C-alpha positions as CSV (number, residue, x, y, z in Angstrom):
1,M,-11.6,-18.3,196.8
2,L,-9.8,-15.1,197.7
3,T,-7.9,-14.6,200.9
4,F,-9.1,-11.9,203.2
5,K,-6.1,-9.7,202.2
6,E,-6.8,-10.2,198.4
7,F,-10.5,-9.4,199.1
8,I,-9.7,-6.1,200.8
9,T,-7.1,-5.0,198.2
10,E,-9.2,-5.9,195.1
11,R,-10.4,-2.7,193.6
12,R,-13.0,-3.3,191.0
13,R,-15.2,-6.1,192.1
14,Y,-16.5,-5.2,195.5
15,P,-18.1,-1.9,196.6
16,I,-16.2,-0.2,199.5
17,W,-19.2,-0.6,201.9
18,V,-19.0,-4.4,201.3
19,K,-15.3,-4.4,202.2
20,L,-15.8,-2.3,205.3
21,T,-18.8,-4.4,206.4
22,V,-16.9,-7.7,205.9
23,G,-13.8,-6.3,207.7
24,T,-15.9,-5.2,210.7
25,I,-17.8,-8.5,210.8
26,V,-14.6,-10.5,210.7
27,L,-13.2,-8.6,213.6
28,R,-16.4,-9.2,215.6
29,I,-16.3,-12.9,214.7
30,R,-12.7,-13.2,216.0
31,G,-13.6,-11.5,219.2
32,L,-16.5,-13.9,219.7
33,S,-14.2,-16.8,219.0
34,K,-11.9,-15.7,221.8
35,R,-14.9,-15.2,224.2
36,I,-16.2,-18.7,223.3
37,E,-12.9,-20.3,224.1
38,Q,-12.7,-18.5,227.4
39,E,-16.3,-19.1,228.5
40,K,-16.8,-21.9,231.0
41,D,-20.6,-21.9,231.0
42,P,-22.1,-24.0,228.2
43,I,-25.3,-22.0,228.0
44,E,-23.3,-18.7,227.5
45,Q,-21.1,-20.5,225.0
46,N,-24.2,-21.4,223.0
47,K,-25.4,-17.8,223.0
48,L,-22.0,-16.6,221.8
49,I,-21.9,-19.3,219.1
50,S,-25.4,-18.1,218.0
51,Q,-24.2,-14.6,217.6
52,Q,-21.2,-15.8,215.6
53,N,-23.4,-17.8,213.3
54,K,-25.6,-14.8,212.7
55,L,-22.5,-12.8,211.6
56,L,-21.3,-15.6,209.4
57,S,-24.7,-15.6,207.7
58,Y,-24.3,-11.9,206.8
59,I,-21.0,-12.6,205.2
60,T,-22.4,-15.5,203.2
61,G,-25.3,-13.3,202.0
62,L,-22.9,-10.6,200.9
63,G,-20.8,-13.1,199.1
64,I,-23.8,-14.4,197.2
65,G,-25.1,-10.9,196.5
66,V,-21.8,-9.7,195.1
67,G,-21.1,-12.9,193.3
68,T,-24.4,-12.8,191.4
69,Q,-24.6,-9.0,191.1
70,D,-28.0,-9.2,192.8
71,K,-28.8,-5.6,193.5
72,N,-31.9,-6.4,195.7
73,L,-29.9,-8.7,197.9
74,L,-27.0,-6.2,198.2
75,S,-29.5,-3.5,199.1
76,L,-31.1,-5.8,201.8
77,M,-27.6,-6.6,203.2
78,K,-26.7,-2.9,203.3
79,R,-29.8,-2.2,205.3
80,F,-29.0,-5.0,207.8
81,N,-25.5,-3.5,208.2
82,S,-26.9,-0.1,209.1
83,K,-29.0,-1.5,211.9
84,P,-27.4,-1.3,215.4
């Protein structure tokens, strides 16, 4: 498994949009982690954890798509990334 720094600096294996997407998602996950730690209301914590899990699933999908060179999965993940 690559470290995040190795992943970002590796040139040939991953398309630039994948690197940017993963970087953005990682920053959002870190922000959600901080919010989860600070939140006192368990219901709100669960909502934040749900958002965090959704972002983690996108990263997992990208990892599978890139690892298998699955063009259909990568195309699908790229479309999910472009949605607000």
